[in-house]
Each structure stands twice: as structure tokens, then as C-alpha cells.
N, CA and C of each residue as an Amber inpcrd file, in Angstrom:
protein
   240
  50.7540000  39.4400000 -15.5690000  50.6810000  38.3330000 -16.7750000
  51.0700000  36.9070000 -16.9700000  50.8290000  36.4650000 -17.9690000
  50.8790000  35.6180000 -18.9680000  51.3390000  35.6210000 -19.8720000
  52.4990000  34.6770000 -20.7190000  52.2650000  34.2290000 -22.4490000
  51.4430000  32.8270000 -22.5240000  50.2200000  33.2980000 -22.8380000
  49.3050000  32.1470000 -22.8660000  49.5980000  30.7770000 -24.2540000
  49.8750000  29.9090000 -24.1640000  50.3370000  28.6730000 -24.7040000
  49.1840000  28.1790000 -26.3220000  47.7180000  29.9530000 -25.5570000
  47.2410000  28.5450000 -26.5780000  47.1160000  30.0680000 -28.0150000
  47.3400000  31.2790000 -27.5700000  47.5180000  32.8330000 -28.4740000
  48.2990000  33.1500000 -28.2820000  49.6240000  32.5630000 -27.7660000
  51.2650000  33.0790000 -27.8090000  50.7430000  34.8030000 -27.2770000
  49.4340000  35.6180000 -26.5110000  49.5470000  36.6700000 -26.3960000
  50.4620000  36.6130000 -24.7990000  50.6330000  37.9790000 -24.2050000
  50.2880000  38.7350000 -22.9500000  49.6670000  39.1440000 -22.7440000
  48.5970000  38.7260000 -21.1920000  47.5780000  38.3780000 -20.5210000
  47.2010000  38.2370000 -19.6290000  46.5800000  38.3790000 -18.8390000
  46.1640000  38.4830000 -17.5980000  45.6000000  36.4520000 -17.5000000
  46.2290000  36.1500000 -16.5650000  46.2170000  34.5300000 -16.4050000
  44.3080000  34.3070000 -16.5210000  43.5420000  33.0940000 -16.8590000
  42.3740000  32.5720000 -16.5860000  42.0010000  32.3080000 -14.9470000
  40.3930000  32.9790000 -14.3550000  40.6740000  33.2530000 -13.2300000
  40.6810000  31.6700000 -12.8520000  41.5500000  31.7350000 -11.7180000
  42.1140000  30.4240000 -11.4720000  40.1420000  29.7880000 -10.3800000
  39.4080000  30.7610000  -9.8310000  37.9800000  30.2690000  -8.8640000
  37.0060000  29.5280000 -10.3330000  37.2630000  30.2910000 -11.3440000
  36.4310000  29.6470000 -12.5280000  36.7120000  28.3010000 -13.2890000
  37.7100000  27.9600000 -12.9910000  38.6100000  26.9130000 -14.1730000
  37.9640000  25.5180000 -12.9860000  37.2980000  24.6200000 -13.8740000
  36.5470000  23.4500000 -13.6590000  37.5380000  22.3130000 -13.3020000
  37.4640000  20.7820000 -13.3820000  37.8410000  19.6850000 -12.8500000
  38.6490000  19.9140000 -11.4060000  38.3580000  20.1390000 -10.0340000
  38.6300000  20.5490000  -8.9750000  40.1180000  19.4310000  -8.6400000
  41.1130000  19.7310000  -7.9820000  42.2310000  18.9990000  -7.8280000
  42.7640000  18.2100000  -9.4950000  42.8120000  18.7320000 -10.3960000
  42.8150000  18.2070000 -11.7050000  44.6850000  18.5690000 -12.3920000
  45.5720000  18.0680000 -13.4110000  46.4520000  18.8840000 -13.6510000
  45.7650000  19.8560000 -14.3360000  44.8040000  18.6730000 -15.2980000
  44.0540000  19.6110000 -16.2540000  44.2430000  21.1560000 -15.7530000
  43.1780000  21.4020000 -14.1670000  43.0480000  22.4290000 -13.9430000
  44.0820000  23.2570000 -13.4610000  45.1020000  22.6110000 -13.2550000
  46.9970000  23.5190000 -13.4900000  46.8720000  24.4420000 -14.0060000
  47.1390000  23.3630000 -15.5510000  48.1470000  24.3130000 -16.6760000
  47.0460000  25.3830000 -17.1750000  45.8450000  24.6590000 -17.5100000
  44.8470000  26.4040000 -17.5550000  44.7640000  27.2690000 -16.7290000
  44.7190000  27.5730000 -15.8010000  45.1110000  28.4750000 -14.7860000
  46.1070000  28.9600000 -15.0620000  47.8380000  28.3770000 -14.7230000
  48.4550000  28.8470000 -14.9140000  48.6780000  28.8790000 -16.4630000
  48.2240000  28.3480000 -17.6400000  49.3750000  28.6750000 -18.7560000
  47.8790000  29.1660000 -20.3140000  47.2680000  30.0210000 -19.7030000
  46.0960000  30.2570000 -20.6280000  45.8550000  31.5830000 -19.7950000
  45.8030000  33.1850000 -20.8930000  44.3070000  33.8390000 -20.5240000
  43.6010000  34.0320000 -20.5820000  43.5940000  35.1090000 -20.1170000
  41.8370000  35.2900000 -19.3390000  40.5950000  35.0590000 -20.8100000
  41.3840000  35.0970000 -21.8100000  40.6520000  36.0990000 -23.1630000
  40.5250000  34.4880000 -23.6030000  41.3490000  33.4760000 -23.6520000
  40.6030000  31.8910000 -23.9220000  40.4640000  31.7760000 -23.6260000
  39.9230000  31.6980000 -21.9480000  39.1130000  30.7060000 -20.5800000
  38.3090000  31.9710000 -21.0140000  37.8330000  32.7380000 -21.3260000
  36.3980000  33.9590000 -22.1050000  36.0850000  32.9150000 -23.1580000
  36.6960000  32.4510000 -23.8690000  36.9450000  31.1500000 -25.7270000
  35.6410000  30.0650000 -25.2230000  37.0150000  29.6390000 -24.0670000
  36.6680000  27.9590000 -23.7040000  35.0320000  27.9510000 -22.3660000
  34.8540000  28.8820000 -22.3370000  33.0700000  29.3820000 -21.2780000
  32.2180000  28.9350000 -22.3830000  32.0290000  30.3940000 -23.8330000
  31.2060000  29.7230000 -24.8880000  31.8640000  28.8630000 -25.2900000
  32.7140000  27.4590000 -25.7800000  32.5670000  26.3270000 -26.2150000
  32.0360000  25.4180000 -24.9400000  31.8950000  25.7500000 -24.2510000
  32.0320000  24.9110000 -23.7740000  30.3570000  24.6980000 -22.7240000
  29.5280000  25.6660000 -23.3100000  27.9210000  25.2860000 -23.2730000
  27.6110000  25.0550000 -24.8850000  28.4450000  24.9640000 -25.6300000
  27.5400000  24.3120000 -27.3180000  28.6340000  22.8000000 -26.9700000
  29.5060000  22.3020000 -26.5980000  29.9290000  20.7360000 -25.8580000
  28.5970000  20.4940000 -25.0280000  28.1160000  21.1620000 -24.3040000
  27.0300000  20.5310000 -23.5300000  25.8280000  20.5360000 -23.6250000
  25.5960000  21.8710000 -24.4180000  24.3300000  21.6350000 -25.1430000
  24.4390000  20.0260000 -25.9510000  24.8920000  20.4960000 -26.7570000
  25.4860000  19.5310000 -28.2150000  25.7170000  18.0220000 -28.2560000
  26.0450000  17.7920000 -27.2160000  26.0300000  15.9820000 -26.8220000
  25.2700000  16.1730000 -24.9650000  25.0180000  16.9630000 -24.9870000
  23.2260000  16.6400000 -24.0630000  24.4010000  16.1630000 -22.3520000
  25.1670000  16.8360000 -22.0880000  25.6970000  16.2510000 -21.3730000
  24.7770000  16.2730000 -19.7370000  25.1010000  15.3070000 -19.1390000
  24.7010000  15.3780000 -17.7810000  25.4540000  14.5290000 -16.1580000
  26.0690000  15.9970000 -15.7890000  27.0120000  15.8630000 -15.0120000
  27.3640000  14.7510000 -13.7200000  25.6590000  14.3450000 -14.1220000
  25.4570000  13.0430000 -12.9270000  26.8370000  11.8180000 -13.1590000
  26.3950000  11.9910000 -14.5780000  27.5660000  10.7220000 -15.1150000
  28.6990000  10.8980000 -15.2610000  29.1000000  10.3970000 -14.8320000
  31.1360000  10.6310000 -14.9680000  32.1600000  10.3900000 -16.1050000
  30.7120000   9.5230000 -17.3730000  31.7590000   9.9640000 -18.4730000
  31.9020000  11.0970000 -19.4750000  29.9130000  11.1680000 -18.8810000
  29.8230000  12.8720000 -19.5000000  30.9690000  14.0680000 -18.8960000
  31.4480000  13.7550000 -18.2010000  32.4140000  14.8900000 -17.0020000
  33.2350000  14.7390000 -17.6280000  34.1370000  13.0640000 -18.4670000
  35.0540000  12.9820000 -18.4900000  35.6580000  13.8290000 -20.0670000
  34.0710000  13.6280000 -20.8840000  33.9470000  13.9150000 -22.0850000
  34.1080000  15.5510000 -22.2630000  33.1320000  16.4510000 -21.3350000
  34.0510000  17.7190000 -21.2210000  35.0390000  17.7580000 -21.2370000
  35.3630000  17.1890000 -19.9130000  37.6840000  17.6960000 -19.3940000
  38.2210000  17.1060000 -21.3910000  37.6490000  16.2030000 -21.5890000
  38.4480000  16.1250000 -23.2710000  38.0960000  17.0850000 -24.5870000
  37.3540000  17.6740000 -24.1700000  37.1630000  18.4160000 -25.5760000
  37.6750000  19.9270000 -24.8140000  37.8230000  20.2010000 -23.3800000
  38.5940000  21.2270000 -22.5850000  39.4600000  21.0640000 -23.5520000
  40.3210000  20.1960000 -22.4160000  41.8860000  19.5300000 -23.1250000
  42.4780000  19.4980000 -25.4550000  41.1780000  19.3050000 -25.4890000
  41.0450000  19.3660000 -27.2040000  41.2910000  21.1790000 -27.7090000
  40.7750000  21.5100000 -27.3090000  40.1470000  22.9190000 -26.9390000
  41.3760000  23.7370000 -27.3470000  42.5710000  24.0550000 -25.7390000
  43.3180000  24.0800000 -25.6150000  44.4440000  23.6660000 -25.8710000
  44.9190000  22.7170000 -26.8980000  45.6490000  21.2680000 -27.4010000
  46.5410000  21.4630000 -26.7300000  46.0140000  20.7200000 -25.5720000
  46.9760000  20.0350000 -24.5260000  46.3740000  18.7190000 -24.3510000
  47.3320000  18.0240000 -23.7300000  47.3010000  16.3390000 -23.8770000
  46.4260000  15.8650000 -23.0060000  44.9920000  15.2350000 -23.3740000
  43.6560000  14.4290000 -23.0240000  44.0330000  14.0200000 -21.9330000
  45.3580000  13.8090000 -21.0730000  45.4360000  13.0210000 -20.1970000
  45.6330000  13.5640000 -19.1210000  45.5830000  14.5720000 -19.1680000
  46.5120000  15.3130000 -18.5900000  45.4470000  16.0870000 -17.4620000
């Protein structure tokens, strides 16, 4: 059990295998600090962000844009 830094409730941690941004400090923070419930909410928002901005993951800037959106959603420093 963890205390989620987004919703402040106790819960199971986000499933680390599903957290993107391999090798990134953002992945580590999300996996350690966010609950599974907030992670599920992000997964739903992630689809909206991808569709809204028509992100193409072959483009490094589009991947960075999604990473920034994730950091914003979890209210984390986007440089992490």
C-alpha cells in the first residue's frame, strides 16, 4: 500500500509494468507515488491526449508532448 501523491488516499501502487517512459525518472515517480486508481484515470486521459493532438510515436517531440501531459496530469515537475 502507498499514499498516492495525487489523490492523497492509500491504495495499491500503479502497475509498474504498465507505466511508460522506460528509463525515465518520471516512470519511477509515477510507479512509486501514484495509486492504481489514479493511473487508470491517466490511461483514460492519455487516449484523449493522443487523439486530440494526433500524436505519432515515431516523432520524438510527440513522445515528449505525451510525457509532459502525464507530468501535468500527476502535477509533477515536467523535467522529471
